[in-house]
C-alpha positions in Angstrom: 292.4 19.3 145.2 290.6 18.4 148.4 292.6 17.7 151.6 291.6 17.6 155.2 294.5 16.2 157.3 294.9 14.1 159.2 293.2 11.3 157.1 291.4 8.6 159.1 290.1 5.2 158.1 286.5 4.5 158.9 283.4 2.7 157.8 280.4 4.7 156.5 277.5 4.8 158.8 274.4 2.9 157.8 272.4 5.6 155.9 269.1 5.6 157.7 269.0 9.4 158.1 267.3 11.5 157.2 264.1 9.5 156.8 260.8 10.6 155.4 257.5 9.9 157.1 257.1 6.2 157.4 253.3 6.3 157.7 250.7 8.6 156.3 248.5 10.5 158.7 245.0 9.3 159.3 243.0 11.6 157.1 239.5 10.9 155.9 239.4 12.6 152.6 236.8 13.8 150.0 237.2 13.7 146.3 237.0 16.1 143.4 236.4 14.6 139.9 237.3 11.2 141.4 240.6 12.6 142.7 241.2 11.9 146.4 244.9 12.7 146.6 247.1 15.2 144.9 250.9 14.3 145.0 253.4 17.1 144.4 256.9 17.0 143.2 259.1 19.4 145.2 262.0 20.8 143.2 261.0 23.4 140.6 257.4 22.7 141.4 257.1 24.2 144.9 260.3 26.2 145.0 263.3 27.1 142.8 265.8 24.2 143.0 269.0 26.0 141.9 268.5 28.8 144.4 267.9 26.2 147.2 270.9 24.1 146.2 273.2 27.1 145.9 272.3 28.1 149.4 272.8 24.6 150.7 276.2 24.3 149.0 277.3 27.6 150.6 276.3 26.4 154.0 278.3 23.2 153.4 281.3 25.1 152.3 281.2 27.3 155.4 281.0 24.3 157.6 283.9 22.6 155.8 286.0 25.8 156.2 285.4 25.8 159.9 286.0 22.1 160.4 289.0 21.8 158.0 290.7 25.2 157.8 293.5 23.8 155.5 291.1 22.2 153.1 291.3 23.5 149.5 287.6 23.8 148.6 286.7 23.6 145.0 283.8 25.2 143.1 280.2 24.1 142.9 280.9 22.4 139.6 283.8 20.4 141.1 281.6 19.2 143.9 279.0 18.2 141.4 281.7 16.3 139.5 282.7 14.5 142.7 279.0 13.6 143.3 278.8 12.1 139.8 282.0 10.2 140.4 280.6 8.8 143.6 277.3 7.8 141.8 279.4 5.9 139.2 281.2 4.1 142.0 277.9 3.1 143.6 275.4 2.6 140.8 273.0 0.6 143.0 272.7 3.6 145.3 272.8 6.3 142.7 269.2 7.2 143.4 270.0 7.9 147.1 271.5 11.4 147.2 271.9 11.3 151.0 274.2 8.3 150.7 276.0 9.7 147.8 276.7 13.1 149.4 277.8 11.5 152.7 280.1 9.0 150.9 281.6 11.9 148.8 282.2 14.0 151.9 283.8 11.1 153.7 286.1 10.4 150.8 287.1 14.0 150.3 287.7 14.8 154.0 288.9 11.5 155.3 286.8 12.0 158.4 283.4 10.6 159.3 282.8 13.3 161.9 283.6 16.1 159.5 281.4 14.5 156.7 278.4 14.2 159.0 278.7 17.8 160.3 279.2 19.2 156.8 276.2 17.2 155.6 274.1 18.4 158.5 274.8 22.0 157.5 273.9 21.2 153.9 270.8 19.3 154.8 269.5 22.0 157.2 269.7 24.6 154.4 268.3 22.2 151.8 265.2 21.9 153.9 264.7 25.7 154.3 263.7 26.6 150.7 261.8 29.7 149.8 258.5 28.5 148.3 257.1 30.0 145.2 254.6 32.7 146.1 251.2 31.2 146.8 252.4 27.6 146.7 251.8 26.9 150.4 248.3 28.5 150.3 247.5 26.4 147.2 248.3 23.1 149.1 246.5 24.2 152.2 243.4 25.0 150.1 243.4 21.5 148.6 243.6 19.9 152.0 240.9 22.2 153.3 238.8 21.0 150.4 239.1 17.5 151.8 241.8 16.1 149.6 244.9 14.3 150.7 248.2 15.9 149.9 251.4 14.0 149.4 254.9 14.7 148.0 257.2 12.6 145.8 260.8 13.5 145.2 264.1 12.2 143.9 265.9 14.8 146.0 266.9 15.0 149.6 264.3 17.5 150.8 261.9 16.3 153.5 258.7 18.4 153.7 257.9 16.9 157.1 260.8 19.0 158.5 259.6 22.2 156.9 257.5 24.8 158.7 254.2 25.2 156.9 254.5 22.1 154.8 254.6 19.6 157.6 251.3 20.8 158.9 249.7 20.2 155.4 251.4 17.1 153.9 249.8 13.8 154.7 252.7 11.7 153.5 256.1 12.1 151.8 257.9 9.6 149.5 261.5 9.9 148.5 263.7 7.9 146.1 265.8 7.0 149.1 262.9 5.3 150.8 261.4 3.7 147.6 264.8 2.3 146.5 264.5 3.9 143.0 264.0 7.2 141.3 261.2 8.5 139.2 259.7 7.4 136.9 260.2 3.9 138.4 256.9 2.4 139.3 258.0 1.7 142.9 257.9 5.4 143.7 254.2 5.6 142.7 253.3 2.4 144.4 254.6 3.7 147.7 252.4 6.8 147.3 249.4 4.5 146.7 250.2 2.5 149.8 250.6 5.6 152.0 247.6 7.4 150.7 245.3 4.4 150.7 244.2 5.4 147.2 243.8 3.6 143.9 245.8 4.8 140.9 242.7 6.4 139.3 242.2 8.4 142.5 245.6 10.0 142.4 247.0 12.9 140.4 250.7 13.8 140.1 251.7 17.5 139.9 255.2 18.2 138.7 257.6 20.1 136.4 259.5 17.1 135.0 257.7 15.8 131.9 259.6 12.5 131.7 259.7 11.7 135.4 256.5 13.2 136.8 254.1 13.1 133.9 255.2 10.0 132.0 255.9 8.2 135.3 252.4 9.0 136.6 250.7 8.0 133.4 252.5 4.7 133.3 251.3 4.0 136.8 247.7 4.7 135.9 247.5 8.1 137.5 246.4 11.4 136.1 249.1 14.0 135.7 249.3 17.8 135.7 252.4 19.3 134.2 253.7 22.5 135.8 255.8 24.4 133.3 259.3 24.7 134.9 260.9 28.0 135.8 263.4 29.5 133.3 266.4 28.7 135.6 265.3 25.1 136.2 267.7 22.5 137.4 267.3 20.3 134.3 270.6 20.3 132.3 272.4 22.4 134.9 275.6 21.2 136.7 273.3 20.3 139.7 271.2 17.9 137.5 272.8 14.7 138.9 269.9 12.4 138.0 269.3 13.5 134.5 266.5 12.1 132.4 264.3 15.2 132.6 263.1 17.9 130.3 260.5 17.7 127.5 257.0 18.9 127.1 254.5 17.5 129.5 251.6 17.9 127.1 253.4 15.8 124.5 253.9 13.1 127.1 250.2 12.8 127.9 249.6 15.3 130.7 245.9 15.7 131.5 246.4 19.4 132.1 249.2 22.1 131.9 249.6 25.0 134.4 252.1 27.7 135.2 251.7 27.5 139.0 250.4 25.1 141.6 247.8 27.7 142.6 245.9 26.6 139.4 245.6 22.9 140.5 242.3 23.2 142.3 240.8 25.0 139.4 241.8 22.2 137.1 240.1 19.6 139.4 237.0 21.7 139.6 236.9 21.9 135.8 237.3 18.2 135.5 234.4 17.8 138.0 232.1 19.9 135.8 233.2 18.3 132.5 230.6 16.3 130.5 230.2 12.8 131.9 231.9 11.2 128.9 235.0 13.4 129.3 235.1 12.8 133.1 234.9 9.0 132.5 237.7 9.1 130.0 239.9 11.0 132.5 239.2 8.6 135.3 240.4 5.7 133.2 243.9 7.2 132.9 
């Protein structure tokens, strides 16, 4: 049972925070095998999602304990259930986890001020993940090779706030900004707009076969499936969006890797493939 007396009646703030980069940087890029821009999923592609979410949850719990000492704070699973209940109450905003979490915290605490402060604690830790070893160097190498680097996520993470990533990423797209979650075409169209690239010039890199691979292929992009870690978020209590899992190769991935450090090698291999194979790839 969640209580944080005294209850107060208030209206939720317009959810215009946090926002992802509205415009892409000006970056004159090169191409490898016809690819001018590589777009990365974030969770379980660049870092372990569950580790990051567990740490963010603990930060939120500490904040709630300080702000509402008498509040009976439930388990991670009970908070996940509350998130799902809030999503069911707002199906038109279920893709927007910032809105959903703030709405949930407001409902549970009865205080707008407490909700915002608890969210800020959660959001700060959510945006301080431990990247997989070599991931940052892999993205930096792609940009140094002249390619544009973007990110595409259903989650609340914002790479433009992260040390290391913000110096590399040309643009970021979130489901909050696009108004829909992957594999909705709007997510991929916004990447095309920000990158200034045609579908055939973009490649999606991600661990979620249905969202990242199938979504990219339906949009006319190429796709590289990154095998997810063993303790991936899919089918866990934190998997609020659902719709994931599966084998990327079976859903048409153009390549499969175990780590993003392999991406540039895949592109170089495509570039040296026989012209008939390269032409076939470019049509996807």
